[in-house]
Every structure is written in structure tokens, then in C-alpha cells.
C-alpha positions as semicolon CSV with decimal commas, in nm:
position;residue;x (nm);y (nm);z (nm)
1;M;0,018;0,005;-0,023
2;N;0,108;0,352;-0,089
3;I;0,250;0,502;0,254
4;Q;0,136;0,901;0,129
5;Y;-0,237;0,755;0,064
6;L;-0,220;0,604;0,429
7;K;-0,095;0,858;0,553
8;N;-0,368;1,084;0,377
9;I;-0,655;0,928;0,429
10;I;-0,584;0,823;0,831
11;L;-0,522;1,218;0,882
12;D;-0,786;1,331;0,697
13;K;-0,989;1,137;0,901
14;V;-0,844;1,268;1,277
15;N;-0,924;1,642;1,138
16;A;-1,209;1,593;1,071
17;I;-1,352;1,442;1,387
18;P;-1,513;1,784;1,487
19;T;-1,458;1,835;1,946
20;V;-1,114;1,682;2,045
21;P;-0,816;1,749;1,870
22;H;-0,900;2,087;1,940
23;I;-0,856;1,989;2,290
24;I;-0,594;1,848;2,238
25;R;-0,387;2,113;2,041
26;R;-0,497;2,361;2,344
27;L;-0,349;2,113;2,630
28;I;-0,027;1,997;2,462
29;P;0,118;2,377;2,505
30;M;0,059;2,338;2,841
31;L;0,189;2,000;2,931
32;H;0,560;2,074;2,992
33;D;0,381;2,482;3,147
34;E;0,417;2,520;3,509
35;N;0,304;2,857;3,522
36;T;-0,007;2,800;3,313
37;P;-0,287;2,855;3,526
38;L;-0,539;2,673;3,745
39;H;-0,845;2,789;3,581
40;E;-0,761;2,755;3,236
41;V;-0,704;2,391;3,260
42;E;-0,980;2,411;3,430
43;Q;-1,103;2,537;3,158
44;I;-1,024;2,392;2,858
45;I;-1,060;2,025;2,992
46;S;-1,425;2,165;3,131
47;M;-1,510;2,217;2,781
48;D;-1,599;1,883;2,733
49;I;-1,848;1,718;2,849
50;A;-1,746;1,349;2,772
51;I;-1,340;1,448;2,910
52;S;-1,413;1,565;3,239
53;T;-1,671;1,313;3,327
54;R;-1,406;1,042;3,223
55;L;-1,125;1,155;3,387
56;L;-1,370;1,275;3,756
57;K;-1,449;0,871;3,723
58;V;-1,105;0,835;3,705
59;A;-0,986;1,028;3,992
60;N;-1,308;0,830;4,176
61;S;-1,168;0,454;4,113
62;A;-0,941;0,266;4,238
63;Y;-0,668;0,339;4,118
64;Y;-0,593;0,629;4,265
65;G;-0,784;0,473;4,557
66;F;-0,915;0,833;4,721
67;M;-1,157;0,819;5,042
68;K;-1,312;1,125;4,967
69;Q;-1,495;1,148;4,662
70;V;-1,371;1,436;4,382
71;T;-1,612;1,586;4,251
72;T;-1,498;1,899;3,998
73;V;-1,208;1,898;3,759
74;R;-1,078;2,229;4,041
75;Q;-1,109;1,959;4,280
76;A;-0,931;1,689;3,995
77;L;-0,655;1,959;4,010
78;S;-0,645;1,954;4,380
79;V;-0,611;1,610;4,477
80;L;-0,373;1,460;4,188
81;G;-0,149;1,757;4,071
82;M;-0,221;1,969;3,784
83;R;0,081;1,780;3,619
84;Q;-0,140;1,461;3,650
85;V;-0,435;1,583;3,599
86;K;-0,290;1,733;3,162
87;S;-0,119;1,403;3,159
88;L;-0,513;1,233;3,204
89;A;-0,662;1,451;2,973
90;L;-0,408;1,432;2,790
91;G;-0,458;1,025;2,725
92;I;-0,838;1,096;2,757
93;S;-0,904;1,332;2,463
94;V;-0,667;1,103;2,222
95;L;-0,912;0,830;2,348
96;E;-1,134;0,979;2,303
97;S;-1,025;1,059;1,862
98;M;-0,947;0,701;1,834
99;K;-1,279;0,550;1,917
100;Q;-1,410;0,742;1,595
101;L;-1,183;0,598;1,423
102;S;-1,226;0,239;1,509
103;G;-1,443;0,102;1,235
104;R;-1,435;-0,258;1,258
105;Q;-1,181;-0,339;1,475
106;T;-0,927;-0,710;1,483
107;L;-0,851;-0,616;1,826
108;D;-0,980;-0,584;2,179
109;Y;-0,985;-0,259;2,258
110;R;-1,053;-0,286;2,585
111;D;-0,787;-0,516;2,614
112;L;-0,539;-0,263;2,377
113;W;-0,675;-0,019;2,651
114;L;-0,585;-0,247;2,929
115;H;-0,234;-0,249;2,797
116;S;-0,180;0,063;2,781
117;I;-0,227;0,136;3,119
118;G;-0,005;-0,182;3,278
119;C;0,260;0,100;2,993
120;A;0,168;0,405;3,169
121;M;0,172;0,218;3,545
122;A;0,508;0,035;3,416
123;A;0,687;0,355;3,295
124;T;0,579;0,511;3,634
125;L;0,739;0,310;3,731
126;L;1,054;0,215;3,589
127;C;1,046;0,649;3,655
128;D;1,103;0,623;4,097
129;V;1,320;0,300;3,983
130;C;1,585;0,465;3,752
131;N;1,551;0,791;3,930
132;I;1,398;0,945;3,592
133;P;1,243;1,280;3,652
134;V;1,014;1,241;3,380
135;K;0,813;1,093;3,533
136;D;0,446;1,252;3,353
137;T;0,582;1,269;3,043
138;A;0,669;0,910;3,017
139;F;0,297;0,827;3,176
140;T;0,156;0,984;2,840
141;A;0,382;0,851;2,660
142;A;0,354;0,484;2,808
143;I;-0,023;0,562;2,736
144;L;-0,026;0,741;2,422
145;H;0,231;0,469;2,242
146;D;-0,022;0,168;2,092
147;M;-0,264;0,434;1,990
148;G;-0,143;0,452;1,594
149;K;-0,309;0,055;1,580
150;I;-0,691;0,214;1,587
151;P;-0,667;0,432;1,253
152;L;-0,509;0,153;1,040
153;N;-0,663;-0,115;1,234
154;G;-1,038;0,058;1,237
155;L;-0,981;0,254;0,841
156;F;-0,846;-0,036;0,668
157;P;-0,992;-0,355;0,848
158;D;-0,939;-0,622;0,577
159;D;-0,598;-0,528;0,536
160;Y;-0,551;-0,524;0,926
161;A;-0,686;-0,854;0,893
162;Q;-0,343;-1,001;0,671
163;V;-0,158;-0,856;0,955
164;I;-0,370;-1,104;1,203
165;V;-0,278;-1,395;0,987
166;L;0,056;-1,286;1,021
167;R;0,149;-1,288;1,375
168;D;-0,057;-1,605;1,414
169;Q;0,204;-1,730;1,237
170;N;0,446;-1,630;1,517
171;R;0,534;-1,250;1,422
172;S;0,512;-0,947;1,623
173;L;0,176;-0,688;1,497
174;A;0,439;-0,436;1,468
175;D;0,674;-0,732;1,198
176;A;0,341;-0,829;1,050
177;E;0,195;-0,417;1,032
178;S;0,537;-0,346;0,838
179;E;0,520;-0,649;0,618
180;I;0,202;-0,546;0,491
181;F;0,153;-0,108;0,526
182;G;0,496;-0,024;0,470
183;I;0,506;0,117;0,851
184;D;0,403;0,004;1,231
185;H;0,186;0,193;1,458
186;G;0,441;0,316;1,613
187;D;0,468;0,542;1,302
188;V;0,125;0,590;1,233
189;A;0,098;0,688;1,638
190;G;0,412;0,963;1,524
191;W;0,213;1,075;1,209
192;L;-0,072;1,163;1,493
193;C;0,180;1,309;1,711
194;D;0,345;1,546;1,490
195;L;-0,076;1,642;1,341
196;W;-0,103;1,805;1,751
197;K;0,241;1,918;1,752
198;F;0,338;1,679;2,049
199;P;0,681;1,798;2,209
200;T;0,967;1,528;2,132
201;L;1,027;1,417;2,380
202;L;0,604;1,265;2,389
203;T;0,690;1,180;2,077
204;D;1,012;0,997;1,978
205;P;0,938;0,685;2,203
206;I;0,520;0,718;2,078
207;R;0,694;0,689;1,744
208;N;1,011;0,447;1,850
209;H;0,937;0,251;2,079
210;H;0,985;-0,064;1,804
211;K;1,251;0,035;1,667
212;T;1,492;0,125;2,015
213;L;1,734;-0,167;1,849
214;S;1,781;-0,064;1,520
215;L;1,802;0,375;1,522
216;A;2,096;0,447;1,410
217;D;2,223;0,632;1,703
218;S;2,129;0,514;2,137
219;P;1,747;0,573;2,188
220;S;1,672;0,817;2,438
221;V;1,590;0,756;2,764
222;M;1,336;0,795;2,749
223;T;1,240;0,570;2,441
224;G;1,321;0,318;2,652
225;I;1,107;0,363;2,931
226;V;0,876;0,289;2,648
227;C;1,038;-0,002;2,545
228;L;1,033;-0,149;2,843
229;A;0,772;-0,055;3,040
230;D;0,618;-0,224;2,660
231;Y;0,721;-0,495;2,752
232;L;0,656;-0,527;3,169
233;S;0,280;-0,472;3,112
234;R;0,296;-0,796;2,842
235;A;0,472;-0,975;3,040
236;A;0,260;-0,876;3,406
237;D;-0,099;-1,049;3,189
238;I;-0,198;-0,633;3,163
239;G;-0,491;-0,656;2,810
240;C;-0,321;-0,749;2,504
241;G;-0,215;-0,503;2,246
242;G;-0,253;-0,766;2,019
243;N;0,089;-0,952;2,050
244;N;0,018;-1,331;2,062
245;H;0,313;-1,449;2,146
246;D;0,594;-1,458;2,439
247;T;0,789;-1,166;2,396
248;A;1,199;-1,157;2,411
249;I;1,331;-0,920;2,695
250;P;1,488;-0,641;2,529
251;Y;1,842;-0,654;2,708
252;P;1,981;-0,310;2,528
253;V;1,737;-0,141;2,699
254;C;1,770;-0,357;3,024
255;A;2,140;-0,128;2,982
256;L;2,020;0,204;2,924
257;L;1,843;0,191;3,224
258;H;2,086;-0,020;3,408
259;L;1,851;-0,307;3,494
260;N;1,994;-0,638;3,576
261;P;1,687;-0,944;3,550
262;E;1,676;-1,023;3,850
263;R;1,574;-0,641;3,926
264;L;1,330;-0,670;3,619
265;S;1,144;-1,017;3,732
266;E;1,096;-0,789;4,060
267;L;0,940;-0,474;3,907
268;R;0,739;-0,744;3,639
269;N;0,625;-0,900;3,978
270;R;0,515;-0,509;4,172
271;L;0,366;-0,464;3,782
272;T;0,139;-0,781;3,862
273;T;-0,024;-0,670;4,201
274;K;-0,143;-0,383;4,008
275;K;-0,364;-0,575;3,762
276;Q;-0,672;-0,427;3,982
277;Q;-0,599;-0,075;3,934
278;A;-0,536;-0,062;3,611
279;T;-0,852;-0,259;3,524
280;S;-1,030;0,025;3,785
281;F;-0,922;0,296;3,516
282;V;-0,988;0,116;3,204
283;D;-1,320;0,068;3,400
284;A;-1,437;0,486;3,428
285;T;-1,323;0,549;3,078
286;L;-1,490;0,334;2,862
């Protein structure tokens, strides 16, 4: 399939979505701006009832476990913190956009979203363990890392059925996508990041999380975190991103983050205990 033709169709469909991309574009410049006034963030999120409602449901879910109910966006900003709310709102906004492109899905949408939440939790855990300060950026990149699968699958279901055939022959999903389309879901997600003017710190790991071993230069730490978080979410059996075979441990990425196999196994076990939290997050947003 012609890649430019594919890209034009996907971006045209995304541009035709009425409300959500507008919210995404307004949230992006605020993501790393510590001086953004609280009322501006509150106003943008409150513009969309579906997004603000889902944000409050997540804030009140077992994922956070607050004793007192969170009833307003302003209260969510107070108890969760500005950076976490901006990351959550962006993730939920993109989810809403992608749902409108889902079409006839071959992949299980709930399982895919659950895998993404597991990946975001793993990325946060990795930042804590590796003393990496950009935890909210890692959370956002991880939660969005598979967003390219939805338009690729939803807008081209017959072609994606061929991807599944190849996957069932013990190929990785990304390799199967590359054979059928000439690109994989990371490339598609990268197009969306460019369209919405995501910062490089977010775009690179989303686009390259399956290319960590083939990049001309060493992958960035953030790309390594998302790649390893993807592995950990699969290893902990939190949702399913569409792969149905065991994934090898990405040892070069472990070396990049100074993690030995024993520490990696410990992290996988810790993440496994958080499966119910991830499920409560998904139940609040779907």
C-alpha cells in the first residue's frame, strides 16, 4: 500500500473529528508549562463533558483510592496535581479521538486500552526505580504508545486482517504491520503526534518504541522506558496490545537503564499486583 496515501486518509479522518483534537492542541503547550494558571486548565477540560466526566471517574476509581469523592475538575486538579491531570486529560482526549476512528476492529479495544494503562503504570514504576524525573511525560508517552493501532485497524480492516494472519504465524504485530502496510503503528502514532504538535520528548518514544534496536543512534532514555514498559505490561499480563507470542527481554534497553534481569523480574512482579488498579482505570474511561 502507498504510504503517503495511507497517511493522507488517516490524517484527513482525524482532522474531520470536530471537538477533541481542538482540546488536544490546547493541552499540548500546557503539558510542560509549570506556570499555566489552574483556571485555564480547568476551563479547557470542562469544555468537553465526556472528557471531564471520564477524568472524574478515573479520579474516583480504585486506581487512586481516595477516601473522599472528587466531584469537580478543580478538585481533581487539587488532589491529583496539575501535571497528572494534564497528562490524564490528554490521554483521555486522544482515546476519545481514536474511538471515532475505530470502525470494524480486529483487535479487542478494551484489552488494548488495558495494556496501555499497564504500560503507563510500568513507565511510572521505571522512572521511580531509575530515578528519572520526567514521570508524567513517561506516563503520557506510555499511555499513548499504541494509539496508531486504532486508525490503522479501524480504517483498513481488510488489510489489517492480513496482519493478524501473519501475527498468528508467530510474527510480532509490528513486523506484520510493516509487511502489509510498509509502516507500523508507531509510525502512524508519530504522524498523529506531528499533527497535534506534540513535543519531541513525547513524539520520539511513541514513534520509536519498536525501533529501539534499529535506531542509528542509541535510543533516548524516554524511548527506552516506553519500550521496557511495553514489555513489562505484556509480561505482567495486563491487557493485550495484539501480540500473541512471548516477547523477548529487550536487553540493550535494560543496559541503557542499568537494570539487570533480577531487577526486571522484581518489577514485573510488582506490576502484576497492580492489575486490578489498571482494570479500574479502564472501567472508568470506557
